C-alpha positions in Angstrom: 0.1 0.1 0.0 1.4 3.3 -1.0 1.0 6.3 1.5 0.3 9.8 0.3 2.1 12.9 1.8 1.6 13.5 5.3 0.1 9.8 5.9 1.4 7.8 8.8 0.6 4.2 10.2 0.0 3.9 13.9 -0.9 1.0 16.0 -4.6 1.3 17.2 -4.2 -0.4 20.6 -4.9 -3.8 19.4 -1.8 -5.5 18.0 -3.6 -6.6 15.0 -5.0 -3.3 14.3 -3.4 -0.3 12.6 -4.5 3.1 11.4 -3.5 5.5 8.8 -3.7 9.2 9.9 -2.9 12.7 8.8 -1.7 15.4 11.2 -3.6 17.9 9.4 -6.9 15.9 9.6 -9.2 14.9 12.7 -7.6 11.7 14.2 -9.1 9.4 16.3 -9.2 10.2 20.2 -10.1 8.2 23.4 -13.7 9.4 22.7 -13.9 6.7 19.7 -12.8 4.1 21.8 -15.0 5.0 24.7 -18.4 5.0 22.4 -17.2 1.9 20.6 -16.9 0.1 23.9 -20.3 1.8 25.3 -22.8 1.0 22.6 -24.9 -2.2 23.2 -24.4 -4.9 20.5 -26.7 -8.0 20.8 -26.9 -11.3 19.1 -29.6 -9.4 17.0 -27.3 -6.9 15.8 -26.6 -7.4 12.1 -26.3 -3.7 10.5 -24.5 -0.8 11.9 -24.0 2.7 10.6 -21.3 5.1 11.9 -22.2 8.7 10.9 -19.3 10.8 10.4 -16.9 8.1 10.7 -13.7 10.2 9.9 -10.7 7.8 9.2 -12.8 4.9 10.4 -11.6 4.3 13.8 -15.1 3.4 15.3 -15.7 0.7 12.8 -12.1 -0.8 13.5 -13.0 -0.6 17.1 -16.3 -2.3 16.7 -14.8 -5.0 14.4 -13.2 -6.4 17.5 -16.6 -6.9 19.3 -18.9 -8.0 16.5 -19.0 -9.8 13.0 -22.0 -7.3 12.1 -21.9 -5.5 8.8 -20.7 -1.9 9.6 -21.0 1.2 7.3 -19.2 4.4 7.9 -20.6 7.9 6.3 -18.1 10.5 5.7 -18.6 13.8 4.0 -14.9 14.8 3.6 -13.3 13.1 0.5 -9.7 12.6 2.3 -11.2 11.2 5.4 -13.3 8.9 3.5 -10.3 7.6 1.6 -8.3 7.2 4.6 -11.1 5.1 6.0 -11.0 2.9 3.1 -7.4 2.4 3.3 -7.6 1.7 6.8 -10.3 -1.0 6.0 -7.9 -2.7 3.4 -5.0 -2.3 5.9 -6.7 -4.3 8.5 -8.2 -6.9 6.0 -11.8 -5.8 6.8 -13.2 -5.1 3.4 -15.9 -7.8 4.0 -17.1 -6.4 7.0 -16.9 -2.6 6.6 -17.9 -0.3 4.0 -17.5 3.4 3.6 -19.7 5.8 1.9 -18.3 9.3 1.0 -21.3 11.5 1.0 -23.4 13.7 3.2 -25.2 11.5 5.7 -28.4 13.6 4.7 -28.4 11.6 1.7 -28.8 8.2 3.4 -31.9 7.3 1.4 -30.0 6.9 -1.5 -28.1 4.0 0.1 -30.4 2.5 3.0 -34.2 1.8 3.4 -35.9 3.6 6.1 -35.7 1.6 9.4 -33.0 -0.8 8.2 -30.4 -0.3 10.8 -29.9 -2.2 14.1 -27.4 0.3 15.6 -26.5 4.0 14.6 -23.4 5.2 16.4 -21.7 8.6 16.1 -18.8 10.9 17.3 -20.3 14.2 15.8 -19.0 17.8 15.7 -19.6 19.0 19.4 -19.7 22.8 18.6 -22.5 25.0 17.6 -21.7 27.6 14.8 -23.3 31.0 15.1 -21.7 32.7 12.2 -18.6 33.8 14.2 -15.5 32.9 12.0 -13.1 33.4 15.0 -14.9 30.1 16.3 -13.2 28.1 13.5 -10.2 26.2 13.0 -7.8 27.4 10.4 -8.0 24.3 8.6 -11.3 23.6 6.9 -11.3 20.1 7.4 -10.9 20.3 11.1 -13.7 22.9 10.9 -16.1 20.5 9.6 -15.1 17.8 12.2 -15.6 20.0 15.2 -18.2 22.6 14.4 -21.9 22.0 13.2 -21.4 23.3 9.6 -22.4 20.5 7.6 -24.9 19.2 9.8 -26.4 20.0 13.5 -27.5 17.9 16.4 -31.3 18.1 15.4 -30.4 17.0 11.9 -28.0 14.3 13.0 -30.4 12.7 15.5 -33.3 12.9 12.9 -31.2 11.0 10.4 -30.4 8.4 12.9 -33.8 7.9 13.9 -35.0 7.3 10.3 -32.2 4.8 9.8 -33.0 2.8 13.0 -35.3 -0.1 12.9 -37.8 -0.4 15.8 -36.0 -1.0 19.2 -32.9 -0.1 17.5 -30.0 1.4 19.3 -28.4 4.9 18.8 -25.2 5.8 20.6 -23.4 9.1 20.8 -20.4 10.8 22.4 -21.0 14.5 23.0 -20.3 17.3 25.4 -22.0 17.3 28.8 -23.0 21.2 28.3 -25.5 19.8 25.7 -27.0 17.0 27.6 -30.5 18.6 28.3 -30.6 19.5 24.3 -29.5 16.0 23.6 -32.2 14.4 25.5 -34.9 16.6 24.2 -33.8 16.0 20.7 -33.5 12.1 21.1 -37.3 12.2 22.4 -38.3 14.7 19.7 -37.4 11.8 17.1 -38.6 8.9 19.0 -35.6 7.8 20.5 -35.8 7.0 24.4 -32.8 7.7 26.4 -31.7 4.5 28.1 -28.3 5.0 29.5 -25.8 7.7 30.1 -22.3 7.9 31.5 -20.3 11.1 32.3 -16.4 11.1 31.8 -14.1 13.0 33.7 -10.5 13.7 32.8 -9.6 13.4 36.7 -11.8 12.5 39.6 -11.8 16.2 40.9 -12.7 17.8 37.5 -15.9 18.3 35.8 -17.2 16.0 33.3 -15.5 16.6 29.8 -17.6 14.2 27.7 -20.8 12.2 28.0 -21.8 8.9 26.3 -25.5 8.5 25.8 -27.5 5.5 24.3 -31.3 5.3 23.2 -33.7 3.0 21.7 -36.0 3.8 19.0 -39.4 3.7 20.4 -38.3 2.5 23.6 -39.8 3.1 26.9 -38.6 6.0 29.3 -36.2 4.6 31.8 -32.9 6.5 32.1 -29.9 4.7 33.8 -27.1 7.0 34.7 -24.0 4.9 35.1 -21.2 5.7 37.5 -18.8 8.3 36.3 -15.7 7.2 34.2 -12.2 8.7 35.2 -9.8 8.8 32.5 -6.7 9.6 34.6 -5.3 9.1 38.0 -3.9 11.7 40.4 -0.4 11.3 38.6 -1.9 12.0 35.1 -1.6 8.3 34.0 -4.5 6.3 32.7 -7.0 5.0 35.1 -7.5 1.5 36.1 -10.5 1.7 34.1 -9.1 2.9 31.0 -6.3 0.5 31.0 -8.5 -2.5 31.6 -10.5 -1.4 28.5 -7.1 -1.3 26.5 -6.2 -4.7 27.8 -9.7 -5.8 26.5 -9.0 -4.8 23.1 -5.4 -6.0 23.3 -6.8 -9.6 23.9 -9.1 -9.5 21.0 
């Protein structure tokens, strides 16, 4: 496989997984690993869609948990091409596909209610027209700010993709928790579990993981907080155990 300028290959936790990344594009973070571990996968899970897959980190992680068919949507051509390379690099082309398109065009690829799971690590930040908010690189702007899609549209698309009783899982910012819950319920996704993740035990939550069920009953389970680092700044026991689980895969 020939690498383009700025592309580098890194280990992806598991000794059997590698990932091609570019420093000038959005790279995978702990968020991708956490949401991949958080989402519920059952014996009935056959089809999974990752909205905004980037370079394909979430599908790669999910491939260690399930043999289900996984499709990633990615609007940026370079990121989509990186994801395709990563699938081939890890010999996962029979399990994972990548669609280079706007997720709003999902009807061109899927039937309504056809997916068992929709998962996403979306742009976190609202855009109010202030260009000072934006990153210098357009590709990072799209990955971090709600330019190409906002929270409402993202959850609407997710709801339409999901089958009855299908699972929706997302990583996002705690300061948008109430908005997320309201929007999920607006589109018929009942929030079922949430976990707040903290960089350290004495710090405010930095991200949240949330899962809901399409046409599910109201019953929200708030899980114990997840602490990423100990007092010395090293990864916590919970995170190291998660790494170990993937290294055993």
